[in-house]
N, CA, C and O of each residue as an XYZ file, in Angstrom:
900
protein
N      -1.529     -4.685      1.146
C      -1.470     -3.361      0.570
C      -1.241     -3.459     -0.935
O      -0.543     -4.356     -1.405
N      -1.832     -2.534     -1.688
C      -1.731     -2.547     -3.130
C      -1.026     -1.289     -3.567
O      -1.449     -0.194     -3.196
N       0.043     -1.405     -4.348
C       0.778     -0.250     -4.809
C       0.555      0.011     -6.282
O       0.283     -0.915     -7.046
N       0.667      1.263     -6.688
C       0.524      1.618     -8.093
C       1.847      2.093     -8.672
O       1.857      2.745     -9.716
N       2.963      1.783     -8.022
C       4.245      2.240     -8.520
C       4.703      1.439     -9.726
O       5.788      1.697    -10.247
N       3.897      0.454    -10.199
C       4.237     -0.264    -11.409
C       4.144      0.656    -12.620
O       4.833      0.427    -13.614
N       3.310      1.689    -12.561
C       3.161      2.656    -13.629
C       3.699      4.010    -13.181
O       3.494      4.405    -12.033
N       4.397      4.739    -14.084
C       4.885      6.064    -13.700
C       3.746      7.051    -13.563
O       2.768      7.005    -14.310
N       3.885      7.939    -12.603
C       2.907      9.015    -12.420
C       2.983      9.963    -13.602
O       4.067     10.192    -14.139
N       1.848     10.519    -14.019
C       1.830     11.437    -15.157
C       2.757     12.609    -14.922
O       3.392     13.109    -15.850
N       2.834     13.051    -13.659
C       3.710     14.178    -13.340
C       5.172     13.818    -13.612
O       5.951     14.669    -14.041
N       5.545     12.562    -13.365
C       6.912     12.129    -13.630
C       7.187     12.141    -15.132
O       8.252     12.581    -15.567
N       6.214     11.652    -15.933
C       6.377     11.649    -17.388
C       6.508     13.076    -17.910
O       7.364     13.364    -18.747
N       5.634     13.988    -17.399
C       5.699     15.387    -17.819
C       7.051     15.998    -17.476
O       7.621     16.765    -18.252
N       7.556     15.638    -16.288
C       8.869     16.145    -15.870
C       9.959     15.667    -16.823
O      10.835     16.446    -17.195
N       9.917     14.402    -17.221
C      10.932     13.858    -18.132
C      10.866     14.542    -19.499
O      11.896     14.809    -20.118
N       9.632     14.826    -19.968
C       9.479     15.525    -21.243
C      10.063     16.933    -21.144
O      10.802     17.368    -22.026
N       9.724     17.645    -20.059
C      10.268     18.999    -19.874
C      11.788     18.964    -19.806
O      12.475     19.813    -20.374
N      12.297     17.958    -19.094
C      13.745     17.842    -18.956
C      14.405     17.662    -20.324
O      15.442     18.265    -20.600
N      13.799     16.827    -21.182
C      14.354     16.598    -22.514
C      14.322     17.871    -23.351
O      15.268     18.163    -24.082
N      13.226     18.634    -23.241
C      13.098     19.877    -24.000
C      14.154     20.881    -23.575
O      14.810     21.493    -24.417
N      14.322     21.052    -22.262
C      15.310     22.019    -21.781
C      16.735     21.591    -22.135
O      17.592     22.430    -22.415
N      16.979     20.280    -22.120
C      18.299     19.800    -22.527
C      18.549     20.101    -23.994
O      19.651     20.499    -24.372
N      17.511     19.909    -24.834
C      17.638     20.202    -26.265
C      17.926     21.684    -26.494
O      18.678     22.044    -27.400
N      17.323     22.541    -25.665
C      17.518     23.980    -25.788
C      18.798     24.451    -25.106
O      19.187     25.612    -25.231
N      19.453     23.533    -24.377
C      20.668     23.900    -23.676
C      20.428     24.769    -22.472
O      21.305     25.535    -22.071
N      19.237     24.661    -21.879
C      18.885     25.483    -20.727
C      18.708     24.598    -19.492
O      18.309     23.439    -19.612
N      19.005     25.142    -18.298
C      18.802     24.368    -17.063
C      17.316     24.194    -16.767
O      16.508     25.060    -17.103
N      16.967     23.110    -16.158
C      15.580     22.855    -15.779
C      15.201     23.768    -14.626
O      15.905     23.780    -13.617
N      14.112     24.541    -14.730
C      13.706     25.432    -13.638
C      13.412     24.651    -12.369
O      12.982     23.499    -12.413
N      13.651     25.304    -11.232
C      13.376     24.651     -9.961
C      11.904     24.299     -9.819
O      11.563     23.292     -9.198
N      11.034     25.117    -10.386
C       9.596     24.856    -10.273
C       9.198     23.563    -10.960
O       8.140     23.001    -10.678
N      10.062     23.084    -11.880
C       9.754     21.850    -12.595
C      10.618     20.702    -12.105
O      10.924     19.776    -12.856
N      11.002     20.771    -10.858
C      11.909     19.766    -10.301
C      11.324     18.372    -10.326
O      12.067     17.390    -10.331
N       9.998     18.264    -10.340
C       9.367     16.952    -10.467
C       9.062     16.324     -9.133
O       9.617     16.704     -8.102
N       8.163     15.350     -9.167
C       7.765     14.636     -7.964
C       8.291     13.218     -8.011
O       8.692     12.725     -9.066
N       8.287     12.575     -6.880
C       8.652     11.166     -6.823
C       7.512     10.333     -7.397
O       6.389     10.823     -7.510
N       7.789      9.071     -7.765
C       6.705      8.208     -8.258
C       5.611      8.061     -7.209
O       5.894      7.929     -6.018
N       4.359      8.085     -7.658
C       3.224      7.995     -6.749
C       2.922      6.546     -6.399
O       2.898      5.675     -7.268
N       2.695      6.304     -5.126
C       2.261      4.998     -4.644
C       0.919      5.183     -3.948
O       0.772      6.077     -3.114
N      -0.057      4.349     -4.282
C      -1.363      4.372     -3.632
C      -1.543      3.060     -2.898
O      -1.534      1.995     -3.515
N      -1.707      3.126     -1.591
C      -1.837      1.929     -0.774
C      -3.172      1.883     -0.058
O      -3.669      2.897      0.433
N      -3.742      0.689     -0.007
C      -4.949      0.467      0.780
C      -4.529      0.176      2.212
O      -3.815     -0.790      2.479
N      -4.978      1.017      3.120
C      -4.633      0.864      4.523
C      -5.752      0.093      5.221
O      -6.794      0.656      5.556
N      -5.523     -1.197      5.434
C      -6.530     -2.033      6.083
C      -6.660     -1.644      7.553
O      -5.824     -0.916      8.089
N      -7.716     -2.136      8.198
C      -7.942     -1.836      9.621
C      -6.682     -2.120     10.433
O      -6.004     -3.124     10.216
N      -6.379     -1.230     11.363
C      -5.176     -1.393     12.179
C      -5.279     -0.487     13.397
O      -6.240      0.270     13.541
N      -4.284     -0.571     14.271
C      -4.257      0.302     15.446
C      -2.846      0.766     15.739
O      -1.869      0.117     15.366
N      -2.757      1.891     16.408
C      -1.510      2.451     16.920
C      -1.628      2.465     18.441
O      -2.672      2.836     18.976
N      -0.582      2.071     19.132
C      -0.642      1.949     20.588
C       0.515      2.655     21.273
O       1.591      2.825     20.701
N       0.268      3.063     22.516
C       1.347      3.526     23.376
C       2.066      2.311     23.953
O       1.543      1.198     23.908
N       3.263      2.524     24.495
C       3.980      1.423     25.132
C       3.207      0.902     26.339
O       3.234     -0.293     26.630
N       2.520      1.798     27.036
C       1.704      1.381     28.189
C       0.624      0.393     27.765
O       0.397     -0.614     28.436
N      -0.046      0.685     26.642
C      -1.092     -0.210     26.157
C      -0.503     -1.538     25.709
O      -1.086     -2.591     25.967
N       0.649     -1.502     25.039
C       1.307     -2.741     24.595
C       1.607     -3.640     25.788
O       1.384     -4.849     25.725
N       2.106     -3.064     26.866
C       2.460     -3.872     28.037
C       1.214     -4.406     28.741
O       1.237     -5.513     29.280
N       0.125     -3.629     28.740
C      -1.115     -4.112     29.344
C      -1.672     -5.304     28.570
O      -2.255     -6.217     29.155
N      -1.487     -5.286     27.248
C      -2.059     -6.323     26.390
C      -1.157     -7.535     26.213
O      -1.644     -8.652     26.039
N       0.173     -7.319     26.257
C       1.110     -8.398     25.943
C       2.084     -8.714     27.065
O       2.893     -9.633     26.937
N       2.020     -7.964     28.169
C       2.873     -8.257     29.303
C       3.917     -7.187     29.545
O       4.330     -6.498     28.613
N       4.355     -7.039     30.807
C       5.346     -6.018     31.163
C       6.623     -6.135     30.340
O       7.166     -7.226     30.161
N       7.091     -5.002     29.846
C       8.343     -4.958     29.091
C       8.247     -5.408     27.656
O       9.247     -5.392     26.938
N       7.068     -5.812     27.217
C       6.946     -6.333     25.857
C       7.223     -5.241     24.829
O       6.778     -4.103     24.978
N       7.967     -5.605     23.779
C       8.279     -4.700     22.681
C       7.672     -5.243     21.390
O       7.717     -6.447     21.139
N       7.108     -4.362     20.577
C       6.559     -4.786     19.297
C       7.665     -5.337     18.402
O       8.780     -4.816     18.377
N       7.338     -6.398     17.669
C       8.301     -7.021     16.761
C       7.850     -6.820     15.320
O       6.654     -6.780     15.031
N       8.816     -6.694     14.428
C       8.520     -6.371     13.026
C       8.023     -7.604     12.273
O       8.680     -8.644     12.247
N       6.851     -7.459     11.664
C       6.335     -8.479     10.745
C       6.669     -8.094      9.312
O       7.107     -8.930      8.522
N       6.458     -6.810      8.979
C       6.748     -6.320      7.629
C       6.980     -4.817      7.678
O       6.215     -4.080      8.300
N       8.038     -4.373      7.020
C       8.291     -2.938      6.938
C       7.327     -2.307      5.943
O       7.026     -2.894      4.904
N       6.843     -1.107      6.265
C       5.912     -0.396      5.407
C       6.659      0.579      4.496
O       7.875      0.735      4.602
N       5.924      1.226      3.611
C       6.549      2.084      2.604
C       7.218      3.305      3.218
O       8.293      3.711      2.776
N       6.590      3.896      4.237
C       7.205      5.043      4.902
C       8.345      4.563      5.800
O       8.185      3.603      6.554
N       9.479      5.225      5.719
C      10.667      4.805      6.463
C      10.389      4.712      7.961
O       9.794      5.613      8.552
N      10.832      3.605      8.567
C      10.724      3.434     10.006
C       9.399      2.888     10.484
O       9.269      2.555     11.662
N       8.403      2.783      9.607
C       7.079      2.292      9.984
C       6.965      0.802      9.652
O       7.489      0.351      8.633
N       6.289      0.046     10.499
C       6.180     -1.390     10.246
C       4.861     -1.956     10.756
O       4.251     -1.426     11.684
N       4.442     -3.040     10.129
C       3.335     -3.846     10.634
C       3.935     -4.838     11.624
O       4.862     -5.575     11.288
N       3.407     -4.852     12.836
C       3.951     -5.722     13.881
C       3.413     -7.145     13.759
O       2.352     -7.372     13.177
N       4.145     -8.084     14.306
C       3.664     -9.457     14.368
C       2.456     -9.562     15.300
O       1.583    -10.409     15.111
N       2.422     -8.691     16.304
C       1.369     -8.744     17.306
C       0.022     -8.279     16.742
O      -0.044     -7.283     16.021
N      -1.020     -8.986     17.065
C      -2.388     -8.586     16.749
C      -3.214     -8.671     18.022
O      -2.789     -9.274     19.008
N      -4.397     -8.065     17.996
C      -5.265     -8.095     19.168
C      -6.724     -8.156     18.728
O      -7.023     -8.211     17.535
N      -7.616     -8.145     19.694
C      -9.056     -8.184     19.435
C      -9.691     -6.897     19.913
O      -9.435     -6.443     21.028
N     -10.527     -6.305     19.058
C     -11.290     -5.117     19.418
C     -12.718     -5.541     19.725
O     -13.373     -6.190     18.910
N     -13.192     -5.171     20.902
C     -14.547     -5.519     21.320
C     -15.424     -4.282     21.200
O     -15.146     -3.249     21.809
N     -16.488     -4.397     20.408
C     -17.391     -3.281     20.181
C     -18.672     -3.416     20.977
O     -18.783     -4.284     21.842
N     -19.640     -2.557     20.688
C     -20.935     -2.631     21.377
C     -21.589     -4.001     21.197
O     -21.403     -4.678     20.186
N     -22.354     -4.381     22.207
C     -23.076     -5.657     22.180
C     -22.129     -6.837     21.948
O     -22.509     -7.849     21.359
N     -20.897     -6.689     22.421
C     -19.882     -7.758     22.410
C     -19.496     -8.212     21.012
O     -18.969     -9.313     20.854
N     -19.743     -7.396     19.995
C     -19.258     -7.719     18.660
C     -17.754     -7.479     18.622
O     -17.256     -6.542     19.246
N     -17.028     -8.325     17.887
C     -15.569     -8.229     17.921
C     -14.974     -8.230     16.516
O     -15.566     -8.741     15.566
N     -13.794     -7.645     16.418
C     -12.910     -7.800     15.258
C     -11.625     -8.399     15.802
O     -10.955     -7.790     16.636
N     -11.284     -9.577     15.338
C     -10.083    -10.254     15.810
C      -8.930    -10.038     14.834
O      -9.126     -9.580     13.708
N      -7.736    -10.373     15.284
C      -6.517    -10.247     14.466
C      -6.319     -8.826     13.934
O      -5.905     -8.629     12.791
N      -6.624     -7.843     14.784
C      -6.400     -6.451     14.416
C      -4.904     -6.157     14.494
O      -4.292     -6.275     15.555
N      -4.328     -5.773     13.360
C      -2.884     -5.586     13.277
C      -2.449     -4.303     13.978
O      -3.110     -3.271     13.868
N      -1.336     -4.376     14.697
C      -0.728     -3.203     15.319
C       0.354     -2.668     14.394
O       1.149     -3.443     13.861
N       0.397     -1.359     14.195
C       1.470     -0.737     13.431
C       2.439     -0.062     14.390
O       2.028      0.607     15.338
N       3.711     -0.241     14.137
C       4.731      0.335     14.987
C       5.545      1.389     14.250
O       5.400      1.568     13.041
N       6.403      2.087     14.992
C       6.659      1.955     16.428
C       5.536      2.555     17.271
O       4.580      3.122     16.742
N       5.669      2.420     18.596
C       4.652      2.945     19.511
C       4.522      4.461     19.369
O       5.480      5.150     19.020
N       3.329      4.963     19.642
C       3.052      6.389     19.573
C       2.695      6.913     20.955
O       2.745      6.186     21.947
N       2.332      8.189     20.998
C       1.966      8.806     22.280
C       0.465      8.831     22.494
O      -0.017      9.479     23.423
N      -0.290      8.124     21.636
C      -1.735      7.982     21.819
C      -2.174      6.645     21.249
O      -1.471      6.027     20.448
N      -3.360      6.209     21.683
C      -3.937      4.954     21.188
C      -5.025      5.282     20.184
O      -5.906      6.097     20.454
N      -4.960      4.646     19.026
C      -5.910      4.943     17.953
C      -6.189      3.688     17.150
O      -5.266      2.964     16.777
N      -7.465      3.429     16.883
C      -7.892      2.319     16.027
C      -8.500      2.921     14.774
O      -9.373      3.785     14.862
N      -8.046      2.473     13.602
C      -8.553      2.974     12.330
C      -9.314      1.865     11.619
O      -8.762      0.805     11.325
N     -10.596      2.125     11.346
C     -11.484      1.152     10.722
C     -12.143      1.762      9.494
O     -12.120      2.980      9.312
N     -12.727      0.923      8.656
C     -13.564      1.402      7.559
C     -14.993      1.537      8.060
O     -15.331      1.039      9.134
N     -15.831      2.211      7.280
C     -17.239      2.312      7.660
C     -17.883      0.926      7.741
O     -18.724      0.680      8.605
N     -17.487      0.026      6.842
C     -18.025     -1.336      6.869
C     -17.672     -2.035      8.175
O     -18.501     -2.736      8.754
N     -16.431     -1.840      8.638
C     -16.036     -2.392      9.942
C     -16.916     -1.819     11.045
O     -17.347     -2.535     11.948
N     -17.178     -0.509     10.958
C     -17.993      0.139     11.977
C     -19.398     -0.431     12.035
O     -19.955     -0.614     13.117
N     -19.970     -0.710     10.876
C     -21.304     -1.302     10.839
C     -21.285     -2.686     11.484
O     -22.184     -3.029     12.251
N     -20.259     -3.478     11.172
C     -20.159     -4.825     11.743
C     -20.018     -4.791     13.261
O     -20.525     -5.669     13.960
N     -19.323     -3.767     13.767
C     -19.085     -3.666     15.208
C     -20.226     -2.979     15.951
O     -20.374     -3.148     17.161
N     -21.029     -2.206     15.230
C     -22.054     -1.409     15.895
C     -21.571     -0.024     16.265
O     -22.182      0.651     17.094
N     -20.447      0.416     15.640
C     -19.897      1.750     15.869
C     -20.419      2.712     14.805
O     -20.496      2.348     13.632
N     -20.779      3.936     15.197
C     -21.036      5.024     14.269
C     -19.743      5.825     14.196
O     -19.531      6.746     14.984
N     -18.880      5.472     13.246
C     -17.517      5.987     13.236
C     -17.438      7.450     12.798
O     -18.046      7.829     11.797
N     -16.694      8.270     13.540
C     -16.431      9.642     13.092
C     -15.281      9.639     12.081
O     -14.354      8.835     12.186
N     -15.350     10.542     11.105
C     -14.279     10.696     10.118
C     -13.310     11.742     10.645
O     -13.681     12.903     10.822
N     -12.076     11.340     10.896
C     -11.101     12.231     11.528
C      -9.733     12.134     10.867
O      -9.383     11.117     10.268
N      -8.975     13.205     10.988
C      -7.559     13.172     10.660
C      -6.852     12.302     11.699
O      -7.159     12.377     12.888
N      -5.924     11.494     11.258
C      -5.182     10.658     12.197
C      -4.544     11.517     13.281
O      -3.876     12.509     12.987
N      -4.755     11.129     14.532
C      -4.230     11.881     15.663
C      -5.247     12.805     16.295
O      -5.066     13.229     17.436
N      -6.323     13.128     15.577
C      -7.381     13.988     16.102
C      -8.477     13.095     16.690
O      -9.459     12.773     16.020
N      -8.293     12.705     17.940
C      -9.208     11.725     18.537
C     -10.063     12.297     19.666
O     -10.850     11.565     20.267
N      -9.925     13.580     19.964
C     -10.687     14.151     21.065
C     -12.184     14.028     20.819
O     -12.684     14.440     19.772
N     -12.895     13.460     21.786
C     -14.331     13.318     21.682
C     -14.802     12.186     20.806
O     -15.992     12.093     20.505
N     -13.875     11.302     20.381
C     -14.261     10.175     19.538
C     -14.660      8.980     20.393
O     -14.603      9.036     21.621
N     -15.061      7.910     19.739
C     -15.502      6.702     20.420
C     -14.350      5.977     21.094
O     -13.199      6.084     20.669
N     -14.666      5.250     22.135
C     -13.691      4.391     22.789
C     -13.989      2.933     22.488
O     -14.914      2.626     21.735
N     -13.219      2.046     23.067
C     -13.420      0.621     22.853
C     -12.536     -0.186     23.769
O     -11.636      0.349     24.415
N     -12.797     -1.479     23.822
C     -12.008     -2.390     24.652
C     -11.105     -3.244     23.768
O     -11.565     -3.872     22.814
N      -9.821     -3.260     24.095
C      -8.849     -4.086     23.387
C      -8.500     -5.292     24.249
O      -8.373     -5.180     25.469
N      -8.346     -6.442     23.607
C      -7.995     -7.660     24.331
C      -6.760     -8.296     23.689
O      -6.720     -8.539     22.483
N      -5.761     -8.555     24.524
C      -4.550     -9.225     24.070
C      -4.314    -10.482     24.875
O      -5.117    -10.813     25.747
N      -3.239    -11.187     24.606
C      -2.977    -12.450     25.310
C      -2.696    -12.290     26.800
O      -2.819    -13.253     27.556
N      -2.315    -11.074     27.236
C      -1.979    -10.868     28.648
C      -3.009    -10.044     29.405
O      -2.873     -9.848     30.613
N      -4.034     -9.561     28.720
C      -5.029     -8.762     29.436
C      -5.814     -7.839     28.532
O      -5.798     -7.969     27.308
N      -6.510     -6.890     29.172
C      -7.374     -5.955     28.466
C      -6.835     -4.536     28.610
O      -6.113     -4.217     29.555
N      -7.206     -3.693     27.646
C      -6.883     -2.275     27.728
C      -8.094     -1.505     27.211
O      -8.526     -1.706     26.075
N      -8.642     -0.618     28.053
C      -9.822      0.143     27.670
C      -9.417      1.503     27.119
O      -8.740      2.285     27.786
N      -9.843      1.768     25.892
C      -9.617      3.068     25.276
C     -10.821      3.954     25.550
O     -11.946      3.583     25.217
N     -10.607      5.103     26.143
C     -11.710      6.023     26.401
C     -12.114      6.762     25.132
O     -13.228      7.279     25.048
N     -11.220      6.820     24.139
C     -11.466      7.450     22.848
C     -10.437      6.917     21.863
O      -9.486      6.242     22.255
N     -10.632      7.227     20.568
C      -9.603      6.866     19.597
C     -10.010      5.913     18.499
O      -9.163      5.517     17.698
N     -11.310      5.515     18.426
C     -11.765      4.643     17.343
C     -12.351      5.524     16.249
O     -13.353      6.203     16.471
N     -11.728      5.520     15.058
C     -12.107      6.446     13.993
C     -12.089      5.770     12.631
O     -11.575      4.663     12.469
N     -12.668      6.471     11.654
C     -12.347      6.201     10.256
C     -11.410      7.318      9.840
O     -11.770      8.493      9.915
N     -10.199      6.960      9.397
C      -9.191      7.970      9.077
C      -9.502      8.639      7.746
O      -9.841      7.974      6.767
N      -9.382      9.957      7.723
C      -9.565     10.730      6.502
C      -8.495     10.326      5.492
O      -7.314     10.262      5.830
N      -8.904     10.053      4.258
C      -7.919      9.695      3.234
C      -6.912     10.821      3.075
O      -7.262     11.994      3.203
N      -5.668     10.470      2.797
C      -4.623     11.481      2.800
C      -3.450     11.063      1.920
O      -3.319      9.907      1.518
N      -2.606     12.048      1.639
C      -1.399     11.794      0.862
C      -0.201     12.312      1.646
O      -0.211     13.439      2.142
N       0.828     11.483      1.754
C       2.097     11.863      2.374
C       2.989     12.484      1.295
O       3.105     11.951      0.191
N       3.615     13.615      1.629
C       4.494     14.301      0.684
C       5.715     14.860      1.388
O       5.653     15.240      2.557
N       6.818     14.907      0.673
C       7.968     15.674      1.131
C       7.745     17.128      0.735
O       6.881     17.408     -0.095
N       8.501     18.055      1.306
C       8.363     19.456      0.878
C       8.592     19.635     -0.620
O       7.943     20.477     -1.241
N       9.505     18.856     -1.214
C       9.757     18.963     -2.653
C       8.539     18.521     -3.452
O       8.190     19.146     -4.453
N       7.892     17.447     -3.015
C       6.673     16.987     -3.688
C       5.573     18.035     -3.582
O       4.885     18.323     -4.561
N       5.409     18.603     -2.389
C       4.379     19.620     -2.183
C       4.623     20.827     -3.078
O       3.680     21.394     -3.630
N       5.888     21.223     -3.225
C       6.229     22.343     -4.088
C       5.902     22.025     -5.541
O       5.408     22.882     -6.274
N       6.177     20.804     -5.950
C       5.902     20.400     -7.320
C       4.403     20.471     -7.626
O       4.006     20.965     -8.681
N       3.574     19.976     -6.700
C       2.129     19.974     -6.923
C       1.477     21.324     -6.590
O       0.306     21.544     -6.899
N       2.231     22.212     -5.968
C       1.697     23.519     -5.635
C       0.702     23.503     -4.499
O      -0.295     24.225     -4.526
N       0.970     22.676     -3.494
C       0.057     22.555     -2.359
C       0.829     22.730     -1.055
O       2.059     22.683     -1.034
N       0.080     22.934      0.037
C       0.650     23.067      1.364
C      -0.005     22.059      2.298
O      -1.084     21.539      2.011
N       0.653     21.794      3.407
C       0.103     20.884      4.410
C      -1.259     21.386      4.872
O      -1.442     22.573      5.139
N      -2.215     20.455      4.961
C      -3.548     20.804      5.393
C      -4.505     21.112      4.260
O      -5.717     21.164      4.472
N      -3.979     21.318      3.049
C      -4.846     21.526      1.894
C      -5.372     20.185      1.379
O      -5.022     19.128      1.904
N      -6.205     20.239      0.357
C      -6.814     19.017     -0.170
C      -6.534     18.877     -1.661
O      -6.403     19.870     -2.376
N      -6.444     17.635     -2.118
C      -6.275     17.321     -3.530
C      -7.332     16.301     -3.933
O      -8.127     15.849     -3.108
N      -7.325     15.948     -5.208
C      -8.175     14.878     -5.704
C      -7.297     13.746     -6.221
O      -6.205     13.980     -6.739
N      -7.782     12.526     -6.076
C      -7.093     11.364     -6.621
C      -7.980     10.755     -7.694
O      -9.076     10.271     -7.410
N      -7.491     10.783     -8.934
C      -8.197     10.157    -10.041
C      -7.694      8.728    -10.194
O      -6.502      8.498    -10.402
N      -8.608      7.773    -10.090
C      -8.265      6.357    -10.198
C      -8.909      5.813    -11.459
O     -10.125      5.899    -11.627
N      -8.095      5.250    -12.350
C      -8.587      4.756    -13.622
C      -9.076      3.317    -13.547
O      -9.422      2.813    -12.478
N      -9.095      2.676    -14.696
C      -9.554      1.295    -14.754
C     -11.049      1.199    -14.967
O     -11.738      2.218    -15.020
N     -11.567     -0.038    -15.093
C     -12.998     -0.242    -15.376
C     -13.919      0.251    -14.267
O     -15.101      0.490    -14.515
N     -13.407      0.409    -13.056
C     -14.212      0.923    -11.937
C     -13.695      2.283    -11.490
O     -13.748      2.618    -10.307
N     -13.200      3.056    -12.437
C     -12.565      4.329    -12.127
C     -13.458      5.294    -11.352
O     -14.658      5.398    -11.604
N     -12.847      5.987    -10.415
C     -13.554      6.971     -9.608
C     -12.614      8.143     -9.328
O     -11.413      8.064     -9.587
N     -13.173      9.224     -8.798
C     -12.384     10.359     -8.328
C     -12.661     10.524     -6.839
O     -13.812     10.682     -6.430
N     -11.617     10.487     -6.038
C     -11.743     10.686     -4.599
C     -11.373     12.130     -4.265
O     -10.247     12.567     -4.502
N     -12.325     12.850     -3.718
C     -12.140     14.256     -3.389
C     -11.617     14.385     -1.956
O     -11.574     13.408     -1.208
N     -11.226     15.591     -1.594
C     -10.809     15.915     -0.227
C      -9.705     14.986      0.279
O      -9.797     14.422      1.369
N      -8.665     14.841     -0.537
C      -7.490     14.058     -0.153
C      -6.555     14.973      0.636
O      -5.895     15.838      0.060
N      -6.502     14.779      1.951
C      -5.722     15.646      2.827
C      -4.231     15.563      2.508
O      -3.685     14.470      2.352
N      -3.585     16.704      2.414
C      -2.149     16.770      2.160
C      -1.402     16.829      3.488
O      -1.649     17.709      4.313
N      -0.489     15.886      3.686
C       0.376     15.881      4.864
C       1.822     15.988      4.391
O       2.250     15.225      3.525
N       2.570     16.923      4.949
C       3.915     17.217      4.467
C       4.926     17.067      5.595
O       4.729     17.576      6.698
N       6.012     16.358      5.296
C       7.109     16.202      6.256
C       8.361     15.817      5.466
O       8.265     15.086      4.480
N       9.534     16.298      5.885
C      10.763     15.947      5.153
C      11.031     14.440      5.076
O      11.724     13.981      4.168
N      10.491     13.677      6.014
C      10.734     12.235      6.034
C       9.781     11.445      5.144
O       9.983     10.248      4.937
N       8.736     12.101      4.610
C       7.697     11.384      3.876
C       8.112     11.042      2.451
O       8.802     11.816      1.788
N       7.677      9.867      1.990
C       7.695      9.501      0.577
C       6.294      9.767      0.021
O       5.310      9.762      0.761
N       6.219      9.998     -1.288
C       4.935     10.309     -1.914
C       4.046      9.064     -1.916
O       4.292      8.110     -2.654
N       3.008      9.092     -1.074
C       2.147      7.929     -0.912
C       0.752      8.355     -0.489
O       0.593      9.189      0.403
N      -0.262      7.778     -1.133
C      -1.652      7.987     -0.769
C      -2.134      6.810      0.069
O      -1.814      5.658     -0.222
N      -2.902      7.108      1.107
C      -3.543      6.075      1.918
C      -5.053      6.200      1.767
O      -5.629      7.246      2.066
N      -5.694      5.125      1.302
C      -7.146      5.026      1.307
C      -7.511      3.763      2.077
O      -6.658      2.900      2.283
N      -8.767      3.642      2.504
C      -9.134      2.463      3.281
C      -9.726      1.381      2.396
O      -9.842      1.561      1.183
N     -10.104      0.251      2.997
C     -10.548     -0.905      2.219
C     -11.852     -0.632      1.475
O     -12.032     -1.124      0.361
N     -12.758      0.135      2.060
C     -13.994      0.476      1.355
C     -13.680      1.228      0.060
O     -14.252      0.940     -0.991
N     -12.768      2.192      0.151
C     -12.412      2.992     -1.018
C     -11.651      2.159     -2.044
O     -11.882      2.286     -3.247
N     -10.733      1.297     -1.562
C      -9.990      0.444     -2.473
C     -10.877     -0.560     -3.192
O     -10.688     -0.821     -4.380
N     -11.845     -1.123     -2.474
C     -12.753     -2.089     -3.088
C     -13.697     -1.425     -4.090
O     -14.063     -2.021     -5.103
N     -14.088     -0.180     -3.791
C     -15.031      0.527     -4.667
C     -14.472      0.724     -6.069
O     -15.224      0.720     -7.043
N     -13.156      0.897     -6.179
C     -12.536      1.114     -7.493
C     -11.742     -0.093     -7.970
O     -11.074     -0.023     -9.001
N     -11.806     -1.213     -7.227
C     -11.071     -2.433     -7.578
C      -9.600     -2.114     -7.833
O      -9.047     -2.473     -8.873
N      -8.981     -1.440     -6.880
C      -7.589     -1.009     -7.029
C      -6.665     -2.204     -7.200
O      -6.680     -3.132     -6.392
N      -5.862     -2.177     -8.255
C      -4.906     -3.227     -8.574
C      -3.517     -2.617     -8.740
O      -3.396     -1.398     -8.866
N      -2.447     -3.452     -8.743
C      -1.100     -2.895     -8.873
C      -0.890     -2.080    -10.148
O      -0.057     -1.173    -10.168
N      -1.646     -2.395    -11.229
C      -1.462     -1.667    -12.484
C      -2.545     -0.627    -12.730
O      -2.649     -0.105    -13.840
N      -3.354     -0.314    -11.722
C      -4.392      0.694    -11.886
C      -3.765      2.090    -11.958
O      -3.057      2.488    -11.033
N      -4.011      2.838    -13.034
C      -3.430      4.182    -13.123
C      -4.078      5.138    -12.129
O      -5.302      5.174    -11.995
N      -3.252      5.909    -11.437
C      -3.735      6.879    -10.459
C      -3.023      8.210    -10.677
O      -1.854      8.256    -11.062
N      -3.753      9.283    -10.423
C      -3.203     10.613    -10.650
C      -3.686     11.577     -9.580
O      -4.882     11.658     -9.302
N      -2.753     12.307     -8.981
C      -3.085     13.362     -8.034
C      -3.262     14.673     -8.766
O      -2.416     15.057     -9.574
N      -4.367     15.367     -8.487
C      -4.588     16.674     -9.120
C      -4.994     17.669     -8.041
O      -5.626     17.303     -7.050
N      -4.630     18.913     -8.242
C      -4.923     19.970     -7.277
C      -6.377     20.376     -7.372
O      -6.821     21.257     -6.636
């Protein structure tokens, strides 16, 4: 994963300037200018989310996912366990990372490039919206698990707390743009806003999108309404 928290978000700089001005004037900072947290942009590589039932089918009865690396969002982790996804015509993607903890549905998130390699015509969906999507066969060290649906390309999105959403003037379900600078700078439209009190300010894009702009730790990024 690649983060852009090495550079302050423009909104944070603007907030600091406003704060200095109001302090000079001896006035309190308005609530509307409370500011956002530093922006982090991460490339979300191919991965899957599993139910406990699927984990046990693939790794054995009673098996629990183990932490390989904690992710930026609190409580989320990349598991040590990986599996193999079998696509049409027996094409496979091996070492597919599982993200924990377990969820109440099974979902595989791939890039369009992954879909081409597997022979999948991937639908673009919001994470969790898997009704009517493609299925696939998962293979683990203890057996197989057949997904009747749940193989998608996840819609790019930004995680926000309610305070962040208020600062940017957006609501859950709305869309923003992400301006990515650098020599391969691009603008990504239709960035879905997801809001929850537990969220840190973080954008998720996939490997195709990250490679297209050569995203690096010092690449400047900006969220705009």
